[in-house]
C-alpha positions as CSV (number, residue, x, y, z in Angstrom):
1,X,120.1,93.2,-1.0
2,X,122.4,90.9,-3.0
3,X,123.7,91.7,-6.5
4,X,126.2,90.4,-9.0
5,X,129.0,92.6,-10.5
6,X,128.7,92.8,-14.3
7,X,131.3,95.4,-15.1
8,X,134.2,97.0,-13.2
9,X,135.9,100.2,-14.4
10,X,138.2,100.6,-11.3
11,X,136.1,103.1,-9.5
12,X,132.5,102.5,-10.6
13,X,130.8,99.2,-11.1
14,X,127.7,98.0,-12.9
15,X,125.7,95.4,-10.8
16,X,122.4,93.5,-11.3
17,X,120.3,93.0,-8.2
18,X,118.1,90.0,-7.4
19,X,115.1,91.7,-9.0
20,X,117.0,92.1,-12.3
21,X,117.6,95.8,-12.0
22,X,120.9,97.1,-13.5
23,X,122.5,99.7,-11.2
24,X,125.6,101.8,-11.0
25,X,127.6,101.1,-7.8
26,X,130.7,102.3,-6.0
27,X,132.6,101.2,-2.9
28,X,133.2,103.3,0.2
29,X,136.5,102.8,1.9
30,X,138.8,99.9,1.1
31,X,138.0,96.2,1.0
32,X,140.8,93.9,2.2
33,X,140.7,90.3,1.1
34,X,142.7,88.0,3.4
35,X,145.9,86.7,1.9
36,X,145.4,88.4,-1.5
37,X,147.2,91.5,-2.6
38,X,145.1,92.7,-5.5
39,X,144.9,95.9,-7.5
40,X,141.2,95.6,-7.8
41,X,139.1,94.8,-4.6
42,X,136.0,93.9,-6.6
43,X,135.8,91.9,-9.8
44,X,133.3,90.9,-12.4
45,X,131.3,87.9,-11.1
46,X,131.5,88.9,-7.5
47,X,128.4,88.5,-5.4
48,X,128.0,91.6,-3.3
49,X,125.7,93.3,-0.8
50,X,124.4,96.7,-1.8
51,X,122.7,99.5,-0.1
52,X,120.7,102.3,-1.7
53,X,122.6,105.5,-2.1
54,X,120.6,107.7,-4.5
55,X,117.5,105.9,-5.7
56,X,116.5,108.7,-8.1
57,X,119.8,108.2,-10.0
58,X,119.8,104.4,-9.6
59,X,123.1,104.3,-7.8
60,X,124.0,102.1,-4.8
61,X,126.9,101.4,-2.5
62,X,128.7,98.1,-2.2
63,X,129.0,97.3,1.4
64,X,130.2,93.6,1.4
65,X,131.7,91.0,-0.9
66,X,130.6,87.4,-0.5
67,X,133.3,84.7,-0.4
68,X,134.4,83.8,-3.8
69,X,133.9,80.2,-5.0
70,X,136.9,80.7,-7.2
71,X,138.6,83.5,-9.2
72,X,141.3,83.8,-11.9
73,X,144.1,86.4,-11.8
74,X,146.9,87.7,-13.8
75,X,149.9,89.8,-12.7
76,X,149.0,93.5,-12.6
77,X,150.2,95.4,-15.6
78,X,151.3,98.2,-13.3
79,X,153.0,96.1,-10.6
80,X,154.3,92.6,-11.2
81,X,154.2,91.8,-7.5
82,X,150.5,92.3,-7.3
83,X,147.5,90.4,-8.6
84,X,144.7,91.8,-10.9
85,X,141.6,89.6,-10.5
86,X,140.2,89.0,-14.0
87,X,136.9,87.5,-12.8
88,X,135.3,85.4,-10.1
89,X,132.7,82.6,-9.5
90,X,133.4,81.0,-12.9
91,X,132.1,77.6,-14.1
92,X,134.5,77.3,-17.0
93,X,137.0,79.2,-19.1
94,X,137.0,79.3,-22.8
95,X,140.3,80.2,-24.4
96,X,140.2,81.5,-27.9
97,X,143.3,80.7,-29.9
98,X,144.3,81.0,-33.6
99,X,146.9,79.3,-35.7
100,X,147.1,82.3,-38.1
101,X,146.4,86.0,-38.0
102,X,147.5,86.2,-35.1
103,X,149.2,82.9,-34.2
104,X,148.7,81.9,-30.5
105,X,151.8,80.3,-29.1
106,X,151.6,77.0,-27.3
107,X,153.4,78.7,-24.4
108,X,150.5,81.2,-24.0
109,X,147.9,78.3,-24.1
110,X,149.8,76.4,-21.5
111,X,150.2,79.4,-19.2
112,X,146.4,80.0,-19.4
113,X,145.7,76.3,-18.7
114,X,148.1,76.4,-15.7
115,X,146.3,79.4,-14.3
116,X,142.9,77.8,-14.8
117,X,144.1,74.5,-13.2
118,X,145.5,76.5,-10.2
119,X,142.1,78.0,-9.6
120,X,140.2,74.8,-10.4
121,X,138.4,76.2,-13.4
122,X,137.8,73.7,-16.2
123,X,139.1,74.9,-19.6
124,X,138.0,74.6,-23.2
125,X,140.3,75.6,-26.1
126,X,138.6,77.0,-29.2
127,X,140.7,77.5,-32.4
128,X,139.0,80.2,-34.4
129,X,139.6,81.3,-38.0
130,X,139.6,77.7,-39.3
131,X,138.5,79.1,-42.7
132,X,142.1,80.5,-43.1
133,X,143.8,77.1,-42.6
134,X,145.7,75.7,-45.4
135,X,147.1,72.2,-45.3
136,X,150.0,73.1,-42.9
137,X,147.6,74.8,-40.4
138,X,145.1,71.9,-40.7
139,X,147.8,69.4,-39.8
140,X,148.9,71.6,-36.9
141,X,145.3,71.8,-35.6
142,X,145.0,68.0,-35.7
143,X,148.3,67.6,-33.8
144,X,147.5,70.3,-31.2
145,X,144.0,68.9,-30.7
146,X,145.4,65.4,-30.0
147,X,147.9,66.7,-27.5
148,X,145.4,68.5,-25.4
149,X,142.5,66.1,-25.7
150,X,144.9,63.3,-24.6
151,X,145.3,65.1,-21.2
152,X,141.6,65.8,-20.7
153,X,140.9,69.2,-22.4
154,X,138.1,69.8,-24.9
155,X,139.4,71.3,-28.1
156,X,137.2,72.7,-30.9
157,X,137.6,74.3,-34.2
158,X,135.5,77.2,-35.4
159,X,135.2,79.9,-38.0
160,X,133.1,82.9,-37.1
161,X,133.6,84.3,-40.5
162,X,132.1,81.3,-42.2
163,X,129.7,80.3,-39.3
164,X,131.4,76.9,-38.9
165,X,131.2,75.3,-35.5
166,X,129.8,78.4,-33.8
167,X,126.6,76.8,-32.6
168,X,128.5,73.9,-31.1
169,X,130.6,76.4,-29.0
170,X,127.4,78.2,-28.0
171,X,126.0,74.9,-26.7
172,X,128.9,74.6,-24.3
173,X,127.9,78.0,-22.7
174,X,124.3,77.2,-21.8
175,X,123.5,77.7,-18.1
176,X,127.1,78.3,-17.1
177,X,129.2,81.3,-16.3
178,X,132.0,81.2,-18.8
179,X,135.2,83.3,-19.0
180,X,136.2,84.2,-22.5
181,X,139.8,84.9,-22.9
182,X,142.7,85.0,-25.4
183,X,145.0,87.4,-27.3
184,X,143.4,90.4,-28.9
185,X,142.4,89.7,-32.5
186,X,141.4,86.0,-32.0
187,X,137.6,86.7,-32.3
188,X,136.2,87.1,-28.8
189,X,134.3,90.2,-29.6
190,X,133.2,88.8,-32.9
191,X,131.9,85.7,-31.1
192,X,130.0,87.8,-28.6
193,X,128.5,89.8,-31.5
194,X,127.1,86.6,-33.0
195,X,125.2,86.1,-29.7
196,X,124.3,89.7,-29.1
197,X,124.2,91.6,-32.4
198,X,122.7,94.6,-30.6
199,X,125.9,95.1,-28.6
200,X,128.0,95.8,-31.7
201,X,131.2,95.4,-29.8
202,X,134.2,96.9,-31.6
203,X,136.4,94.5,-33.5
204,X,139.7,95.3,-35.1
205,X,142.0,93.7,-37.6
206,X,145.3,92.3,-36.5
207,X,148.0,94.9,-36.3
208,X,150.2,94.5,-39.5
209,X,153.5,95.6,-37.9
210,X,153.4,93.4,-34.9
211,X,151.2,90.4,-36.0
212,X,149.4,90.8,-32.7
213,X,145.8,91.8,-32.3
214,X,144.9,95.3,-31.3
215,X,143.1,95.8,-27.9
216,X,139.4,96.3,-28.3
217,X,138.1,95.6,-24.8
218,X,139.2,97.8,-21.9
219,X,137.4,96.3,-19.0
220,X,136.1,92.8,-18.2
221,X,132.3,92.7,-18.6
222,X,129.7,90.1,-18.1
223,X,126.6,89.5,-20.3
224,X,123.5,87.4,-19.7
225,X,123.0,84.8,-22.4
226,X,119.6,84.7,-24.1
227,X,119.6,80.9,-23.8
228,X,120.7,80.8,-20.1
229,X,124.0,81.4,-18.5
230,X,126.5,84.3,-18.6
231,X,129.7,85.1,-20.5
232,X,132.5,87.3,-19.3
233,X,134.5,89.2,-21.9
234,X,138.0,90.0,-20.9
235,X,140.6,92.5,-22.2
236,X,142.9,90.9,-24.8
237,X,145.8,89.6,-22.8
238,X,149.2,89.8,-24.6
239,X,151.2,88.3,-21.8
240,X,149.6,86.2,-19.0
241,X,151.9,86.2,-16.0
242,X,151.6,83.3,-13.6
243,X,150.8,84.4,-10.1
244,X,152.2,82.8,-6.9
245,X,153.0,79.4,-8.4
246,X,156.4,78.2,-6.9
247,X,158.7,76.0,-9.0
248,X,157.9,73.1,-6.7
249,X,154.2,73.2,-7.6
250,X,154.3,73.9,-11.3
251,X,154.0,70.3,-12.4
252,X,150.9,69.9,-10.3
253,X,149.0,72.0,-12.9
254,X,150.1,69.8,-15.8
255,X,147.4,67.0,-15.6
256,X,149.6,64.5,-17.3
257,X,152.5,65.2,-14.8
258,X,150.3,65.4,-11.8
259,X,149.4,61.7,-11.9
260,X,153.1,60.7,-12.0
261,X,154.8,63.0,-9.5
262,X,154.3,60.5,-6.6
263,X,156.3,58.0,-8.6
264,X,159.4,60.1,-8.7
265,X,162.4,59.0,-6.6
266,X,162.5,62.3,-4.7
267,X,159.5,64.1,-3.3
268,X,160.9,67.5,-4.2
269,X,161.6,66.5,-7.8
270,X,161.1,69.3,-10.3
271,X,161.6,66.9,-13.2
272,X,164.7,68.4,-14.8
273,X,168.0,66.8,-13.7
274,X,167.0,64.5,-10.9
275,X,167.5,60.7,-11.1
276,X,164.6,58.4,-10.9
277,X,162.2,61.0,-12.3
278,X,158.9,59.4,-13.4
279,X,157.9,62.5,-15.5
280,X,161.1,62.4,-17.6
281,X,160.7,58.7,-18.1
282,X,157.2,59.3,-19.4
283,X,158.5,61.9,-21.8
284,X,161.2,59.5,-23.1
285,X,158.5,56.8,-23.5
286,X,156.2,59.2,-25.4
287,X,153.5,59.1,-22.8
288,X,154.0,62.8,-22.1
289,X,154.2,64.9,-25.3
290,X,157.7,66.5,-25.7
291,X,156.1,69.8,-26.6
292,X,154.3,70.0,-23.3
293,X,157.5,69.0,-21.4
294,X,159.5,71.7,-23.3
295,X,156.7,74.2,-22.4
296,X,157.0,73.1,-18.7
297,X,160.7,73.6,-18.7
298,X,160.4,77.1,-20.3
299,X,157.8,78.2,-17.8
300,X,159.8,76.7,-15.0
301,X,162.9,78.8,-16.0
302,X,160.8,81.9,-15.8
303,X,159.2,81.1,-12.5
304,X,160.6,83.0,-9.6
305,X,161.8,80.9,-6.7
306,X,159.8,81.7,-3.6
307,X,160.8,81.1,0.0
308,X,158.1,80.1,2.4
């Protein structure tokens, strides 16, 4: 029988079968996914085949994993040379960001968007805590919104505290499987609590000494939406390491650069010091926003050169 993985704790899984029954599951032996070195063989969102193990206790064994339509990964916290699959079979990703308490850096937003682009997952950026914005933050929101909307991303403002814009964000989730992500403290759990008050997910204030949110979610978990669709809550990610993106390919995941790379003089141009670079010309002409180009160069510097 087929089932979908709703929660992974590393050794045990929670799955929902085709009849809607929620069951505990485990794997026997090791699953190897071709071409992927992962710290977790099964992820939330995976479609799996299950076999009854102990019907009285409602536990089953996962015997097979279906091919993934897509998945999104981060570098493993324990081993930077390995992947940790955050979730699979996703229709869209929704990145929660904040301009205050805590402030989400543009670098973090861009790394998340690059990862989503690399795995062909459409992204939406939602800036929460708009009720805290003073004139400076409001101006910044307008600027950031214009930067990302110009290159094709949907950007929304919201205040869970004041119930502003929440319904509009919920409308985007209907009948889709959506990955919710972002730093801890930006409002993911609070948002889920507005949809499922009965869950009463833990929320915490921002840590005063670091300015970063405290972790409240330990494992990724998927929930069925009452109005159709599913959301996947993920652990707060303080640092999102890019996985297996060589320097040569990085610009392919910046939509505004991707459409220009064939116009560069050299086909191996990485858009830094090369002559005849169409990307640099677009930056100088104001077609590509300077902040995005600086972000690209910063990420490029931190990208390990890979030999193939």
